[in-house]
C-alpha positions in Angstrom: 14.7 -35.5 -27.0 11.6 -33.3 -27.3 10.3 -34.7 -24.0 13.5 -33.7 -22.4 13.3 -30.2 -23.6 9.6 -30.0 -22.5 10.6 -31.2 -19.1 13.4 -28.7 -18.8 11.1 -25.9 -19.8 8.3 -27.0 -17.5 10.9 -27.3 -14.6 12.1 -23.7 -15.4 8.5 -22.3 -15.4 7.7 -24.0 -12.1 10.9 -22.7 -10.6 10.1 -19.2 -11.8 6.6 -19.4 -10.4 7.9 -20.5 -7.0 10.4 -17.6 -7.0 7.8 -15.1 -7.9 5.4 -16.5 -5.2 8.2 -16.1 -2.6 9.0 -12.6 -3.8 5.3 -11.5 -3.5 5.2 -13.0 0.0 8.3 -11.0 0.9 6.9 -7.8 -0.5 3.6 -8.3 1.3 5.4 -8.9 4.5 7.4 -5.8 4.1 4.4 -3.7 3.3 2.7 -5.2 6.3 5.6 -4.1 8.5 5.5 -0.6 7.0 1.8 -0.4 7.7 2.3 -1.4 11.2 4.9 1.4 11.7 2.6 4.0 10.3 -0.2 2.7 12.6 2.3 3.0 15.5 3.1 6.6 14.7 -0.7 7.3 14.7 -1.0 5.6 18.1 2.1 7.3 19.7 1.8 10.8 18.2 -2.0 11.2 17.3 -2.0 14.9 16.7 1.3 15.4 15.0 2.2 16.0 11.3 3.7 12.5 11.3 0.3 11.1 12.2 -1.3 13.0 9.3 1.3 11.7 6.8 0.9 8.2 8.3 -2.8 8.4 7.4 -2.0 9.4 3.9 0.4 6.6 3.5 -2.0 4.1 5.0 -4.6 5.3 2.5 -2.0 4.8 -0.3 -1.4 1.3 1.0 -5.0 0.4 0.9 -5.5 2.0 -2.5 -2.6 0.0 -3.9 -4.3 -3.1 -2.5 -7.5 -2.0 -4.1 -9.3 -1.8 -0.7 -10.9 1.5 -1.7 -13.3 1.9 1.2 -10.3 1.6 3.8 -8.3 3.9 1.6 -11.1 6.6 1.5 -11.6 6.2 5.2 -8.0 6.9 5.9 -7.9 9.9 3.7 -11.1 11.2 5.2 -9.6 10.8 8.7 -6.5 12.7 7.5 -8.7 15.4 6.2 -10.4 15.7 9.6 -7.0 15.9 11.3 -5.6 18.5 9.0 -5.3 21.8 10.8 -4.2 24.1 8.1 -5.5 25.1 4.6 -2.4 23.7 3.0 -3.0 20.2 4.3 -6.6 20.2 3.5 -5.9 21.2 -0.1 -3.2 18.6 -0.4 -5.5 15.8 0.9 -8.3 16.9 -1.4 -6.0 16.8 -4.4 -4.8 13.3 -3.4 -8.3 12.0 -2.9 -9.4 13.4 -6.4 -6.3 11.8 -7.9 -7.1 8.5 -6.4 -10.7 8.5 -7.4 -9.7 9.4 -11.0 -6.9 6.9 -11.5 -7.8 4.0 -9.3 
C-alpha cells in the first residue's frame, strides 16, 4: 500500500514537472516572438519613437534573462537614439533602476 502511494505521488510529481517544462517552453517561445517583433519595428522604423521603445523593451527582455551586457547595450543604443531631454532622462532612470535591482 505504501509503495502504491509512493508511486502515485512520484507520477504526480513527474507529470507536474513535464507540465512546467512545457509551460516554460511556451513562455520562452512567446517571449522570442515578442523580441522578434520589437526587432522588426527597429528595422522598419529606425528613427521613430516606436524604435526607441523597442530598444527599451529589448533591454528589459535581456535584463529579465540576466543577459546584462546585451541589456545595457540595448539601453545605451536607446540613449543614443533619444532626441529629447525627456527620453534621455527616462532612459537614464531605467538604467539606474536596472543596475540597482538586477
